[in-house]
C-alpha positions as CSV (number, residue, x, y, z in Angstrom):
1,X,-21.1,38.4,-41.5
2,X,-20.1,35.5,-43.7
3,X,-22.1,35.1,-46.8
4,X,-24.3,31.9,-47.0
5,X,-23.5,29.7,-50.0
6,X,-26.8,28.9,-51.8
7,X,-28.0,27.2,-54.9
8,X,-31.3,26.8,-56.8
9,X,-32.7,23.6,-58.2
10,X,-35.1,24.3,-61.1
11,X,-34.6,27.4,-63.2
12,X,-38.0,28.0,-64.6
13,X,-39.9,31.3,-64.0
14,X,-39.9,31.0,-60.3
15,X,-36.5,29.4,-59.8
16,X,-35.0,32.2,-61.9
17,X,-36.5,34.7,-59.5
18,X,-35.0,32.8,-56.5
19,X,-31.6,33.0,-58.2
20,X,-32.0,36.7,-58.9
21,X,-32.9,37.5,-55.3
22,X,-30.0,35.4,-53.9
23,X,-27.7,37.4,-56.2
24,X,-29.1,40.7,-54.9
25,X,-29.0,39.8,-51.2
26,X,-25.8,40.9,-49.4
27,X,-26.0,37.9,-47.0
28,X,-25.8,35.2,-49.7
29,X,-23.4,34.0,-52.4
30,X,-25.2,32.2,-55.3
31,X,-22.9,29.3,-56.1
32,X,-24.8,27.4,-58.7
33,X,-28.1,26.6,-60.4
34,X,-29.4,23.3,-61.7
35,X,-32.0,22.3,-64.2
36,X,-32.7,19.1,-66.2
37,X,-32.9,21.3,-69.2
38,X,-29.2,22.0,-70.0
39,X,-29.8,25.0,-72.1
40,X,-32.0,26.7,-69.6
41,X,-29.5,26.0,-66.8
42,X,-26.7,27.3,-68.8
43,X,-28.6,30.5,-69.7
44,X,-29.6,31.3,-66.1
45,X,-26.1,30.5,-64.8
46,X,-24.6,32.8,-67.4
47,X,-27.0,35.6,-66.4
48,X,-25.9,35.4,-62.8
49,X,-22.3,34.4,-63.2
50,X,-22.5,31.0,-61.5
51,X,-22.0,27.4,-62.4
52,X,-24.6,25.4,-64.2
53,X,-25.6,21.8,-63.4
54,X,-28.0,19.3,-64.9
55,X,-27.5,16.8,-62.1
56,X,-28.6,18.0,-58.6
57,X,-26.8,15.1,-57.0
58,X,-23.6,16.3,-58.5
59,X,-24.2,19.9,-57.6
60,X,-25.0,19.0,-54.0
61,X,-21.5,17.5,-53.6
62,X,-20.2,21.1,-53.7
63,X,-19.3,21.9,-50.1
64,X,-19.6,25.6,-50.7
65,X,-23.3,25.2,-51.0
66,X,-25.0,25.3,-47.5
67,X,-28.6,26.0,-48.4
68,X,-30.8,25.2,-51.4
69,X,-34.1,26.5,-52.9
70,X,-36.1,23.7,-54.6
71,X,-38.2,25.2,-57.4
72,X,-38.9,22.3,-59.7
73,X,-42.3,21.0,-60.9
74,X,-44.6,20.1,-58.0
75,X,-44.3,16.3,-58.4
76,X,-40.4,16.6,-58.2
77,X,-40.2,18.8,-55.2
78,X,-40.0,16.2,-52.5
79,X,-37.5,14.0,-54.4
80,X,-35.1,17.0,-54.8
81,X,-35.7,18.2,-51.2
82,X,-34.7,14.7,-50.0
83,X,-31.5,14.8,-52.0
84,X,-30.6,18.2,-50.6
85,X,-31.4,17.2,-46.9
86,X,-29.5,13.9,-47.2
87,X,-26.5,15.9,-48.6
88,X,-26.6,18.1,-45.5
89,X,-28.1,21.2,-47.0
90,X,-30.8,23.4,-45.5
91,X,-33.8,23.6,-47.7
92,X,-36.5,26.0,-48.8
93,X,-39.0,23.9,-50.9
94,X,-41.7,25.5,-52.9
95,X,-45.3,24.7,-52.3
96,X,-47.0,22.2,-52.3
97,X,-43.9,20.7,-50.8
98,X,-44.7,17.1,-51.8
99,X,-47.0,15.0,-53.9
100,X,-48.9,13.7,-50.8
101,X,-48.9,14.2,-47.0
102,X,-47.0,11.0,-46.2
103,X,-44.1,12.1,-48.4
104,X,-44.2,15.6,-46.8
105,X,-44.1,14.0,-43.3
106,X,-41.0,12.0,-44.3
107,X,-39.3,15.2,-45.5
108,X,-39.9,16.7,-42.0
109,X,-38.4,13.6,-40.4
110,X,-35.4,13.8,-42.7
111,X,-34.7,17.4,-41.8
112,X,-35.1,16.7,-38.0
113,X,-32.8,13.6,-38.3
114,X,-30.1,15.6,-40.0
115,X,-30.5,18.7,-37.8
116,X,-31.3,20.9,-40.8
117,X,-33.7,23.8,-41.4
118,X,-36.6,23.1,-43.7
119,X,-39.3,25.6,-44.7
120,X,-42.0,25.9,-47.3
121,X,-42.5,28.7,-49.9
122,X,-45.7,30.3,-48.5
123,X,-44.9,33.7,-49.9
124,X,-48.1,35.5,-48.8
125,X,-47.0,35.5,-45.1
126,X,-44.3,37.9,-46.0
127,X,-46.6,40.6,-47.4
128,X,-46.6,43.5,-44.8
129,X,-50.4,43.9,-45.1
130,X,-51.0,40.3,-44.2
131,X,-48.8,40.6,-41.1
132,X,-50.7,43.7,-40.2
133,X,-54.0,41.8,-40.4
134,X,-52.6,38.9,-38.4
135,X,-51.5,41.3,-35.6
136,X,-55.0,43.0,-35.6
137,X,-56.8,39.7,-35.3
138,X,-54.5,38.4,-32.5
139,X,-55.0,41.6,-30.6
140,X,-58.7,41.8,-31.3
141,X,-58.4,45.2,-32.9
142,X,-61.3,44.3,-35.2
143,X,-63.2,42.5,-32.5
144,X,-63.9,38.8,-32.7
145,X,-62.9,37.1,-35.9
146,X,-66.0,36.0,-37.8
147,X,-64.9,34.9,-41.3
148,X,-62.1,35.1,-43.8
149,X,-62.6,35.1,-47.6
150,X,-59.9,34.8,-50.2
151,X,-60.2,35.2,-54.0
152,X,-57.3,34.0,-56.2
153,X,-58.3,33.8,-59.8
154,X,-56.5,34.3,-63.2
155,X,-56.0,32.8,-66.6
156,X,-54.4,29.4,-67.1
157,X,-50.7,29.6,-66.2
158,X,-48.6,28.1,-68.9
159,X,-46.0,27.0,-66.4
160,X,-48.4,24.5,-64.7
161,X,-48.4,20.9,-65.9
162,X,-48.5,18.5,-63.0
163,X,-51.0,19.7,-60.4
164,X,-54.4,21.4,-60.4
165,X,-55.5,24.7,-59.0
166,X,-56.0,23.4,-55.4
167,X,-52.4,22.4,-54.8
168,X,-50.9,25.2,-57.0
169,X,-52.8,28.3,-55.9
170,X,-55.5,27.6,-53.3
171,X,-52.9,26.0,-51.0
172,X,-51.5,29.6,-50.5
173,X,-54.9,30.6,-49.1
174,X,-55.2,27.5,-47.0
175,X,-52.0,28.5,-45.3
176,X,-53.2,32.1,-45.0
177,X,-56.3,31.0,-43.2
178,X,-54.3,29.0,-40.7
179,X,-51.9,32.0,-40.2
180,X,-54.6,34.6,-39.7
181,X,-56.9,32.6,-37.5
182,X,-53.9,31.1,-35.6
183,X,-55.5,27.7,-35.5
184,X,-56.1,24.6,-37.6
185,X,-59.4,23.9,-39.4
186,X,-61.3,20.9,-38.3
187,X,-63.1,20.1,-41.6
188,X,-63.1,21.0,-45.3
189,X,-65.9,21.1,-47.8
190,X,-65.1,21.8,-51.4
191,X,-66.4,21.8,-55.0
192,X,-63.8,21.5,-57.7
193,X,-64.1,20.8,-61.5
194,X,-62.5,21.1,-64.9
195,X,-64.1,23.5,-67.3
196,X,-61.3,24.0,-69.9
197,X,-58.4,21.8,-68.7
198,X,-59.4,18.2,-68.5
199,X,-56.2,16.8,-66.9
200,X,-56.5,18.8,-63.6
201,X,-59.2,20.8,-61.8
202,X,-59.2,24.4,-62.9
203,X,-61.6,25.8,-60.4
204,X,-62.3,25.3,-56.7
205,X,-64.5,26.7,-54.0
206,X,-63.3,25.6,-50.6
207,X,-64.8,26.1,-47.1
208,X,-62.8,25.5,-44.0
209,X,-64.5,25.3,-40.6
210,X,-62.8,25.8,-37.2
211,X,-63.5,24.6,-33.7
212,X,-65.3,27.7,-32.4
213,X,-67.5,28.2,-35.4
214,X,-65.3,30.5,-37.5
215,X,-65.3,29.8,-41.3
216,X,-63.0,30.6,-44.2
217,X,-63.9,30.6,-47.9
218,X,-61.5,30.2,-50.8
219,X,-62.3,30.8,-54.4
220,X,-59.6,29.8,-56.8
221,X,-59.5,29.3,-60.6
222,X,-57.6,29.4,-63.9
223,X,-60.6,30.7,-65.9
224,X,-60.9,34.4,-65.1
225,X,-59.6,36.8,-67.9
226,X,-57.7,38.9,-65.4
227,X,-55.7,38.3,-62.2
228,X,-57.3,39.0,-58.8
229,X,-55.6,38.3,-55.5
230,X,-57.6,39.5,-52.5
231,X,-58.3,38.8,-48.9
232,X,-61.2,40.0,-46.7
233,X,-61.1,39.5,-43.0
234,X,-64.4,40.1,-41.2
235,X,-64.4,40.9,-37.5
236,X,-67.3,41.9,-35.2
237,X,-66.1,45.5,-35.1
238,X,-64.3,46.1,-38.4
239,X,-63.5,44.6,-41.8
240,X,-59.9,44.4,-43.3
241,X,-59.3,44.1,-47.0
242,X,-56.0,43.3,-48.7
243,X,-55.0,43.4,-52.3
244,X,-52.0,41.1,-52.6
245,X,-50.9,42.5,-55.9
246,X,-50.8,46.2,-55.0
247,X,-50.3,45.4,-51.2
248,X,-53.0,48.0,-50.5
249,X,-54.8,47.5,-47.2
250,X,-58.2,49.0,-46.1
251,X,-59.8,48.9,-42.6
252,X,-63.5,49.6,-42.5
253,X,-65.4,50.3,-39.3
254,X,-68.8,51.8,-38.5
255,X,-67.2,55.3,-38.2
256,X,-64.5,55.4,-40.8
257,X,-62.4,53.8,-43.5
258,X,-58.7,53.8,-43.1
259,X,-55.9,53.0,-45.5
260,X,-52.6,52.5,-43.7
261,X,-49.6,53.4,-45.8
262,X,-47.5,50.3,-45.7
263,X,-44.5,50.5,-48.1
264,X,-44.5,48.0,-50.9
265,X,-41.9,45.3,-50.4
266,X,-40.9,42.3,-52.5
267,X,-42.3,39.3,-50.7
268,X,-39.7,36.9,-52.2
269,X,-36.8,39.0,-51.0
270,X,-38.3,39.1,-47.5
271,X,-38.9,35.3,-47.6
272,X,-35.4,34.4,-48.8
273,X,-33.7,36.9,-46.4
274,X,-35.7,35.2,-43.6
275,X,-34.6,31.8,-44.8
276,X,-31.0,32.9,-44.7
277,X,-31.4,34.5,-41.2
278,X,-32.9,31.2,-39.9
279,X,-30.0,29.2,-41.2
280,X,-27.2,31.6,-40.3
281,X,-28.5,33.0,-37.0
282,X,-30.8,30.1,-35.9
283,X,-33.7,32.6,-36.0
284,X,-37.2,31.5,-35.2
285,X,-38.9,30.5,-38.5
286,X,-42.1,32.2,-39.5
287,X,-43.0,29.1,-41.5
288,X,-42.2,25.7,-40.1
289,X,-42.1,22.5,-42.2
290,X,-45.2,21.3,-40.3
291,X,-47.1,24.3,-41.8
292,X,-46.5,22.8,-45.2
293,X,-47.7,19.4,-44.1
294,X,-50.9,20.8,-42.6
295,X,-51.7,22.9,-45.7
296,X,-51.1,19.9,-48.0
297,X,-53.4,17.8,-45.7
298,X,-56.2,20.4,-46.1
299,X,-55.6,20.6,-49.9
300,X,-55.9,16.8,-50.2
301,X,-59.0,16.9,-48.0
302,X,-60.6,19.5,-50.3
303,X,-60.0,17.3,-53.4
304,X,-61.5,14.3,-51.5
305,X,-64.5,16.4,-50.4
306,X,-65.3,17.3,-53.9
307,X,-65.2,13.6,-55.0
308,X,-67.2,12.4,-52.1
309,X,-69.6,15.4,-52.1
310,X,-69.4,15.8,-48.3
311,X,-67.2,17.5,-45.7
312,X,-64.0,15.8,-44.8
313,X,-62.8,16.0,-41.2
314,X,-59.2,16.9,-40.5
315,X,-59.0,15.8,-36.9
């Protein structure tokens, strides 16, 4: 099978990981990397034996590049994604996809207009344990779904500088709640605040409500001295718990506690391989561009809810 020519825009911590995985995949050829910081672009390009650019517009003129990962700062994601789509490239854009919902919707329109594949970097969906939970919920192997609770806390990440904790980390869990429940929330109620970092919110508690009475709770902050990434799914007949970091999964019922042995896999490698398969083989995407729009809509509603001190309806 022909290797897909790919490139990465943004070579910070996460963009460098994208470049590494593309270099490791047998189905891709990493052509170039781009960063406004010339020294960083040059160093990453040298590490992987590719060409370095400081201008994404110039890089995108390279016809060998067929698909691009956009891994810039959050407020630059949409601008760079528009450039790539208008240059005829398929795009994986990191979350939160855009600065606001209208901008994200225009991205979707641009992809559809140009007949290009556009997806959003919701990495959690590719963790085997989460896929196991989704299947159990859909097939009612834990009974009726009652509630889903996520905890995503850690110290302040030095890489963050242009968005708060809601759009940077909680948005992952907003997408997970939609994925696990297989439906969209109808309202959001949230409390956010800034305890140590005055420019953006550094903690958030978010409640999502669904049409049939199900609820989802998200706790996210940049204050806790150690990293925790967990998901608890409560059903009428069993509870499932997932540790995102170790990928360990527990299933607790009235009779027993089980721990399925799911082999650890690198989510980013699974995500990028899926992206490549969708582009090369027109495979059905696990994450549609509209999923990014809906998650961003809920994130914006959470921020509005905190300001207004009331629930915000989503539809």
